[in-house]
ZAMI-976915 format. One record per atom (N, C-alpha, C): x, y, z. Coordinates in steps of 0.2 Angstrom, whole numbers, padded with zeros to 4 digits, always signed. Layout:
! residues N
XYZ;...
//
This chain:
! residues 279
+0322+0609+0559;+0326+0608+0553;+0333+0610+0555;+0338+0606+0552;+0345+0606+0554;+0348+0613+0552;+0345+0618+0548;+0349+0624+0547;+0348+0629+0552;+0346+0627+0558;+0345+0632+0563;+0350+0637+0566;+0356+0635+0567;+0360+0639+0571;+0362+0645+0567;+0364+0645+0560;+0365+0650+0556;+0359+0651+0551;+0354+0653+0553;+0348+0653+0550;+0348+0655+0542;+0352+0661+0541;+0352+0663+0534;+0358+0660+0530;+0362+0656+0533;+0368+0653+0530;+0373+0658+0528;+0373+0664+0530;+0377+0670+0528;+0383+0671+0533;+0384+0667+0538;+0389+0669+0543;+0396+0669+0540;+0397+0665+0536;+0404+0665+0532;+0403+0667+0525;+0398+0671+0523;+0396+0672+0516;+0401+0675+0512;+0406+0679+0515;+0411+0683+0511;+0417+0679+0511;+0419+0676+0505;+0425+0672+0505;+0431+0677+0506;+0436+0675+0510;+0442+0679+0511;+0446+0679+0505;+0451+0683+0505;+0456+0684+0500;+0460+0678+0499;+0463+0677+0494;+0467+0671+0493;+0474+0671+0497;+0475+0665+0501;+0480+0665+0505;+0487+0663+0501;+0492+0665+0503;+0499+0663+0500;+0499+0655+0501;+0503+0652+0497;+0503+0645+0497;+0507+0643+0504;+0512+0647+0506;+0515+0645+0512;+0511+0645+0518;+0505+0649+0518;+0500+0649+0523;+0495+0643+0523;+0495+0639+0518;+0490+0634+0517;+0492+0629+0523;+0486+0626+0525;+0486+0621+0531;+0490+0615+0529;+0495+0613+0533;+0499+0607+0531;+0495+0601+0532;+0497+0596+0528;+0494+0590+0528;+0493+0587+0535;+0499+0587+0539;+0499+0584+0546;+0493+0588+0550;+0493+0594+0550;+0488+0598+0554;+0481+0597+0552;+0480+0596+0545;+0474+0595+0542;+0471+0588+0545;+0475+0583+0544;+0473+0576+0546;+0472+0576+0554;+0476+0579+0558;+0475+0579+0565;+0468+0583+0566;+0466+0588+0563;+0460+0591+0564;+0454+0587+0561;+0455+0584+0556;+0450+0580+0552;+0447+0574+0556;+0452+0570+0559;+0450+0564+0562;+0445+0564+0567;+0445+0569+0572;+0439+0569+0577;+0433+0571+0573;+0433+0575+0568;+0427+0577+0564;+0424+0571+0561;+0428+0566+0558;+0426+0560+0555;+0423+0556+0560;+0425+0556+0566;+0421+0552+0571;+0414+0555+0572;+0414+0562+0572;+0407+0565+0573;+0403+0563+0567;+0406+0563+0561;+0402+0561+0555;+0399+0554+0556;+0403+0550+0558;+0400+0543+0559;+0395+0543+0565;+0395+0547+0570;+0390+0548+0574;+0384+0551+0571;+0385+0556+0567;+0379+0559+0563;+0376+0553+0559;+0380+0549+0555;+0377+0544+0551;+0373+0539+0555;+0375+0537+0561;+0371+0533+0565;+0365+0536+0567;+0365+0542+0569;+0359+0546+0571;+0354+0546+0565;+0357+0548+0559;+0352+0548+0553;+0349+0541+0552;+0353+0536+0553;+0350+0529+0552;+0345+0527+0558;+0347+0528+0564;+0343+0526+0570;+0336+0530+0570;+0336+0536+0568;+0330+0540+0568;+0326+0541+0561;+0329+0538+0556;+0326+0538+0550;+0326+0545+0546;+0331+0549+0548;+0331+0555+0545;+0334+0555+0537;+0333+0560+0534;+0335+0560+0527;+0339+0566+0526;+0346+0565+0525;+0350+0571+0524;+0353+0572+0517;+0352+0578+0514;+0354+0579+0508;+0358+0586+0508;+0364+0585+0505;+0369+0590+0505;+0371+0591+0498;+0371+0598+0495;+0373+0600+0489;+0379+0603+0489;+0384+0601+0485;+0390+0605+0484;+0391+0608+0477;+0391+0614+0477;+0392+0618+0471;+0398+0622+0471;+0400+0625+0465;+0406+0629+0465;+0409+0628+0458;+0414+0632+0457;+0418+0632+0450;+0422+0626+0449;+0424+0624+0443;+0428+0619+0442;+0434+0619+0446;+0437+0614+0449;+0443+0614+0453;+0442+0616+0460;+0435+0619+0462;+0434+0622+0469;+0436+0617+0474;+0435+0610+0473;+0436+0606+0479;+0430+0602+0481;+0425+0601+0477;+0419+0598+0479;+0421+0590+0480;+0424+0587+0475;+0426+0580+0476;+0430+0578+0483;+0434+0583+0484;+0439+0582+0490;+0435+0582+0497;+0430+0587+0497;+0427+0587+0504;+0421+0582+0504;+0419+0580+0498;+0414+0574+0498;+0417+0568+0500;+0423+0567+0498;+0427+0561+0500;+0429+0561+0507;+0431+0567+0510;+0432+0567+0517;+0426+0566+0522;+0420+0567+0519;+0414+0566+0523;+0412+0558+0522;+0413+0556+0516;+0410+0549+0515;+0415+0543+0516;+0421+0544+0516;+0426+0539+0516;+0426+0534+0521;+0423+0536+0527;+0423+0531+0532;+0415+0529+0534;+0411+0530+0529;+0404+0529+0531;+0402+0523+0527;+0396+0520+0529;+0394+0514+0525;+0391+0516+0519;+0394+0514+0513;+0391+0516+0507;+0384+0514+0505;+0381+0509+0509;+0374+0508+0508;+0370+0513+0511;+0372+0517+0515;+0368+0522+0519;+0370+0529+0517;+0376+0530+0513;+0379+0536+0511;+0380+0536+0504;+0376+0539+0500;+0377+0539+0492;+0380+0546+0490;+0385+0545+0485;+0388+0551+0482;+0384+0551+0475;+0381+0557+0473;+0378+0557+0467;+0382+0563+0463;+0384+0560+0457;+0387+0565+0452;+0385+0563+0445;+0379+0566+0443;+0376+0564+0437;+0380+0567+0431;+0380+0562+0425;+0382+0565+0419;+0378+0570+0416;+0380+0572+0410;+0375+0576+0406;+0369+0573+0404;+0363+0576+0404;+0357+0572+0403;+0356+0569+0396;+0353+0564+0396;+0351+0560+0389;+0346+0564+0386;+0345+0562+0379;+0339+0565+0376;+0333+0565+0379;+0331+0559+0382;+0325+0558+0385;+0325+0562+0391;+0330+0563+0395;+0330+0567+0401;+0329+0574+0399;+0332+0576+0394;+0331+0583+0392;+0324+0585+0390;+0320+0580+0389;+0313+0581+0387;+0308+0581+0393;+0311+0579+0399;+0307+0578+0405;+0307+0585+0409;+0303+0585+0414;+0303+0591+0419;+0310+0591+0421;+0313+0597+0422;+0320+0598+0423;+0323+0594+0430;+0319+0595+0435;+0320+0592+0441;+0319+0584+0442;+0316+0581+0437;+0314+0574+0437;+0320+0569+0438;+0325+0570+0435;+0330+0565+0435;+0334+0565+0442;+0333+0571+0446;+0336+0572+0452;+0332+0568+0458;+0325+0568+0456;+0321+0566+0462;+0322+0559+0464;+0324+0554+0459;+0326+0547+0460;+0332+0546+0465;+0336+0552+0465;+0342+0551+0469;+0341+0554+0476;+0335+0557+0478;+0334+0560+0485;+0335+0554+0490;+0337+0556+0496;+0338+0551+0501;+0332+0548+0504;+0332+0541+0505;+0327+0538+0509;+0328+0538+0516;+0323+0536+0520;+0324+0536+0527;+0331+0533+0529;+0335+0536+0534;+0341+0533+0536;+0347+0534+0532;+0346+0538+0526;+0351+0539+0521;+0354+0546+0521;+0360+0546+0519;+0363+0553+0517;+0365+0553+0510;+0363+0558+0506;+0365+0559+0499;+0370+0565+0499;+0375+0565+0496;+0380+0570+0494;+0380+0571+0487;+0378+0577+0485;+0378+0579+0477;+0384+0583+0475;+0388+0580+0471;+0393+0583+0468;+0391+0587+0462;+0388+0593+0462;+0384+0597+0458;+0377+0594+0458;+0372+0598+0456;+0365+0596+0457;+0361+0600+0452;+0355+0601+0454;+0350+0604+0449;+0353+0611+0447;+0357+0614+0451;+0360+0620+0450;+0365+0621+0444;+0366+0615+0441;+0369+0616+0434;+0366+0620+0430;+0359+0620+0430;+0355+0625+0425;+0357+0632+0426;+0358+0634+0432;+0359+0641+0434;+0367+0643+0433;+0371+0638+0432;+0378+0639+0431;+0381+0637+0424;+0384+0631+0424;+0387+0629+0418;+0382+0629+0412;+0376+0627+0413;+0371+0627+0407;+0370+0634+0404;+0369+0638+0409;+0368+0645+0407;+0374+0648+0404;+0380+0648+0407;+0385+0651+0404;+0388+0648+0398;+0387+0642+0397;+0390+0638+0391;+0384+0638+0386;+0379+0641+0387;+0373+0641+0382;+0370+0634+0380;+0370+0630+0385;+0367+0623+0385;+0359+0624+0386;+0357+0629+0388;+0349+0630+0389;+0348+0638+0387;+0341+0639+0386;+0339+0646+0385;+0338+0650+0391;+0338+0657+0390;+0337+0661+0395;+0330+0660+0399;+0325+0658+0395;+0318+0657+0397;+0319+0651+0402;+0323+0646+0400;+0324+0640+0404;+0327+0641+0411;+0332+0646+0411;+0335+0648+0417;+0330+0652+0421;+0327+0657+0418;+0322+0660+0422;+0317+0656+0426;+0314+0651+0422;+0310+0646+0425;+0313+0642+0430;+0319+0640+0429;+0322+0636+0435;+0323+0641+0441;+0325+0647+0440;+0326+0651+0446;+0320+0652+0450;+0314+0652+0446;+0308+0653+0450;+0305+0646+0453;+0307+0641+0450;+0304+0634+0452;+0309+0631+0458;+0315+0633+0458;+0320+0629+0462;+0318+0631+0470;+0316+0637+0472;+0314+0638+0479;+0308+0634+0481;+0303+0634+0476;+0297+0630+0477;+0299+0623+0478;+0303+0620+0474;+0305+0613+0474;+0308+0611+0480;+0313+0616+0482;+0316+0614+0489;+0312+0615+0495;+0307+0620+0494;+0302+0620+0500;+0298+0614+0501;+0296+0611+0495;+0293+0604+0496;+0297+0599+0499;+0304+0599+0497;+0308+0594+0500;+0309+0595+0508;+0310+0601+0510;+0311+0603+0517;+0304+0602+0521;+0299+0603+0518;+0292+0602+0521;+0291+0595+0522;+0294+0591+0518;+0293+0584+0518;+0298+0580+0523;+0302+0584+0526;+0306+0582+0531;+0314+0581+0529;+0315+0582+0523;+0322+0581+0521;+0327+0587+0524;+0332+0585+0527;+0337+0590+0530;+0342+0592+0524;+0341+0598+0521;+0344+0601+0515;+0349+0606+0517;+0355+0605+0514;+0360+0610+0515;+0364+0611+0508;+0365+0618+0507;+0368+0620+0501;+0374+0624+0502;+0380+0621+0499;+0386+0625+0500;+0389+0627+0493;+0392+0633+0493;+0395+0635+0487;+0403+0636+0489;+0407+0633+0486;+0414+0632+0487;+0418+0638+0483;+0420+0643+0486;+0423+0649+0483;+0431+0648+0481;+0433+0650+0475;+0440+0649+0473;+0441+0655+0468;+0447+0658+0470;+0449+0664+0465;+0452+0661+0459;+0452+0665+0454;+0454+0663+0447;+0462+0661+0447;+0466+0664+0451;+0473+0662+0451;+0474+0655+0454;+0470+0654+0459;+0471+0647+0462;+0468+0642+0457;+0462+0644+0454;+0459+0639+0449;+0464+0637+0444;+0468+0642+0441;+0473+0641+0436;+0478+0636+0438;+0480+0637+0444;+0486+0632+0447;+0483+0625+0447;+0477+0625+0449;+0474+0618+0450;+0472+0615+0443;+0470+0619+0438;+0470+0617+0431;+0477+0614+0428;+0482+0618+0430;+0489+0616+0427;+0491+0609+0431;+0489+0609+0437;+0491+0602+0441;+0487+0597+0438;+0481+0597+0436;+0477+0592+0432;+0480+0590+0426;+0482+0595+0422;+0485+0594+0416;+0492+0590+0416;+0496+0592+0421;+0502+0589+0422;+0503+0582+0426;+0497+0581+0429;+0497+0575+0433;+0493+0569+0430;+0496+0564+0428;+0492+0559+0424;+0487+0556+0428;+0487+0556+0435;+0482+0553+0439;+0476+0558+0440;+0477+0564+0438;+0471+0569+0438;+0469+0571+0432;+0472+0569+0426;+0471+0572+0420;+0464+0571+0417;+0461+0565+0420;+0454+0564+0418;+0449+0569+0420;+0451+0573+0425;+0447+0578+0428;+0446+0584+0424;+0451+0585+0419;+0451+0591+0414;+0448+0589+0408;+0442+0593+0406;+0439+0592+0400;+0439+0598+0396;+0437+0597+0390;+0437+0603+0385;+0432+0609+0388;+0427+0607+0391;+0422+0612+0394;+0426+0616+0399;+0430+0612+0403;+0434+0616+0409;+0438+0621+0405;+0442+0619+0400;+0446+0624+0397;+0442+0630+0394;+0436+0629+0391;+0432+0634+0389;+0430+0639+0394;+0429+0636+0400;+0427+0640+0406;+0432+0645+0409;+0438+0643+0407;+0444+0648+0409;+0442+0655+0407;+0440+0656+0401;+0439+0663+0399;+0432+0666+0401;+0428+0662+0405;+0422+0664+0407;+0421+0665+0415;+0427+0666+0418;+0427+0666+0425;+0422+0671+0428;+0422+0677+0425;+0417+0683+0427;+0410+0681+0425;+0409+0678+0419;+0402+0676+0418;+0399+0671+0423;+0404+0666+0425;+0401+0662+0430;+0400+0666+0436;+0404+0671+0438;+0402+0675+0444;+0396+0678+0444;+0394+0681+0438;+0387+0684+0437;+0382+0679+0438;+0383+0673+0435;+0377+0668+0435;+0377+0666+0442;+0382+0665+0446;+0382+0663+0453;+0378+0668+0457;+0379+0675+0456;+0376+0680+0460;+0368+0680+0458;+0366+0679+0452;+0359+0679+0451;+0356+0672+0454;+0360+0667+0454;+0357+0661+0457;+0356+0662+0465;+0361+0665+0468;+0361+0665+0475;+0355+0670+0477;+0354+0676+0473;+0349+0680+0474;+0342+0677+0474;+0341+0673+0469;+0335+0670+0468;+0333+0664+0472;+0339+0660+0475;+0338+0654+0478;+0340+0654+0485;+0343+0659+0488;+0345+0659+0495;+0338+0661+0499;+0335+0656+0502;+0329+0657+0505;+0330+0655+0513;+0325+0656+0517;+0325+0655+0524;+0324+0647+0525;+0321+0644+0520;+0320+0636+0521;+0326+0633+0518;+0329+0636+0513;+0335+0632+0510;+0341+0637+0509;+0344+0640+0514;+0349+0645+0513;+0356+0642+0510;+0359+0646+0507;+0366+0645+0505;+0371+0646+0510;+0377+0643+0510;+0382+0644+0514;+0388+0644+0510;+0392+0650+0510;+0398+0651+0506;+0404+0649+0510;+0409+0645+0507;+0415+0643+0511;+0421+0645+0506;+0426+0648+0509;+0432+0649+0506;+0436+0643+0505;+0437+0641+0498;+0441+0635+0497;+0447+0637+0493;+0450+0643+0494;+0457+0644+0491;+0462+0640+0494;+0461+0638+0501;+0465+0633+0504;+0460+0627+0505;+0461+0622+0501;+0456+0616+0501;+0456+0613+0508;+0461+0612+0511;+0461+0608+0517;+0457+0613+0523;+0459+0619+0523;+0455+0623+0528;+0447+0623+0526;+0446+0624+0519;+0439+0624+0517;+0435+0618+0519;+0439+0612+0518;+0435+0606+0520;+0434+0606+0528;+0438+0608+0532;+0437+0608+0539;+0432+0613+0541;+0432+0618+0537;+0427+0624+0539;+0420+0621+0537;+0419+0618+0531;+0413+0616+0529;+0410+0610+0533;+0414+0605+0535;+0412+0600+0539;+0410+0602+0546;+0414+0607+0549;+0412+0609+0555;+0405+0613+0555;+0404+0617+0550;+0398+0620+0549;+0392+0615+0549;+0393+0610+0544;+0388+0605+0543;+0386+0602+0550;+0391+0600+0553;+0390+0596+0560;+0386+0601+0565;+0388+0607+0565;+0385+0612+0570;+0378+0613+0568;+0376+0612+0562;+0369+0614+0560;+0364+0608+0563;+0366+0603+0565;+0362+0597+0567;+0362+0596+0574;+0357+0593+0577;+0357+0592+0585;+0362+0587+0587;+0363+0587+0593;+0368+0582+0596;+0366+0575+0593;+0371+0572+0590;+0370+0566+0586;+0372+0560+0589;+0374+0560+0595;+0377+0555+0598;+0372+0549+0599;+0373+0543+0596;+0369+0537+0597;+0374+0532+0599;+0372+0528+0605;+0376+0523+0607;+0378+0518+0602;+0384+0516+0602;+0386+0511+0597;+0384+0504+0599;+0382+0500+0595;+0381+0493+0597;+0387+0489+0598;+0388+0487+0604;+0394+0483+0606;+0394+0476+0604;+0397+0473+0600;+0397+0466+0598;+0401+0462+0602;+0399+0456+0605;+0403+0452+0608;+0408+0448+0603;+0414+0448+0605;+0420+0446+0601;+0424+0440+0605;+0421+0435+0606;+0424+0429+0610;+0430+0426+0606;+0435+0423+0609;+0441+0420+0606;+0438+0414+0602;+0442+0412+0596;+0440+0406+0593;+0441+0400+0597;+0437+0395+0595;+0437+0389+0599;+0443+0385+0597;+0446+0386+0592;+0452+0382+0590;+0457+0387+0587;+0463+0384+0585;+0468+0389+0582;+0465+0391+0575;+0467+0397+0573;+0465+0400+0567;+0467+0396+0561;+0463+0395+0556;+0464+0390+0550;+0467+0394+0545;+0470+0391+0540;+0473+0394+0534;+0468+0393+0529;+0468+0398+0524;+0463+0397+0518;+0467+0392+0513;+0464+0386+0512;+0467+0381+0508;+0463+0380+0502;+0466+0379+0496;+0462+0377+0490;+0464+0370+0487;+0459+0366+0487;+0460+0359+0485;+0460+0358+0477;+0457+0363+0474;+0457+0362+0466;+0463+0364+0463;+0462+0365+0456;+0468+0367+0452;+0470+0375+0453;+0465+0379+0455;+0466+0386+0456;+0470+0388+0462;+0475+0392+0462;+0479+0394+0467;+0480+0402+0467;+0481+0405+0473;+0482+0413+0473;+0488+0414+0468;+0488+0420+0465;+0493+0422+0461;+0499+0424+0466;+0505+0423+0463;+0511+0424+0468;+0512+0431+0468;+0514+0434+0474;+0515+0441+0475;+0522+0443+0473;+0522+0448+0469;+0528+0451+0467;+0531+0456+0471;+0529+0457+0477;+0531+0462+0482;+0533+0459+0488;
//
């Protein structure tokens, strides 16, 4: 199982204190460190495809923690047919009547595939519990069933990794304000997010109960400090890569001979023409 090197996932379990903004990793240094990791991620994806592995990574954390950013950093250069990002909306009335885990099962990875979950079944132990969307009995049942459900996944051969992205409230407030003020990010800010601002400590208590009940040998949690999102992404990606065996798979080298004639232009003989460029 790929969780081998840090068996209990607790090596970086305690999130560091919030760094000053001036200490945050620069974009230039971040991109320089990320590029070789993305090459390794591509090697990992080829390994998963070549050997028919099934890789499932859960990203959990408070609102604004940085789940979407690290998922994008992992997936942006991968074949979208082989790497799927799952971010489910709130359940429908029909789904609410089903076994809680049922709607997640259809999104589990097939052989040769990677699935990255932007939140997961752990919604029940977090936002649903804190915001009163489910009963205490439902939460207790979930915390009892989740380790058994994950044990079945792992026993069936799925490589399962669970990450909690940690962010202090002061940093979270700055990110909420940025979403409010940036028209390109405003869609990320919902009424539920605003209600959650007053429940930071409640979310912390729910998180602690979740970690205590679901941090298991077969499916451990790994906590990553995301007060500096760029450092957090690099730390998480490095950890994920280090949990898996040497993933180098030789690339298929395609023959790329020169064209037999001069390159042709794309011409249109009908009434339709490309629109004129305004740039």
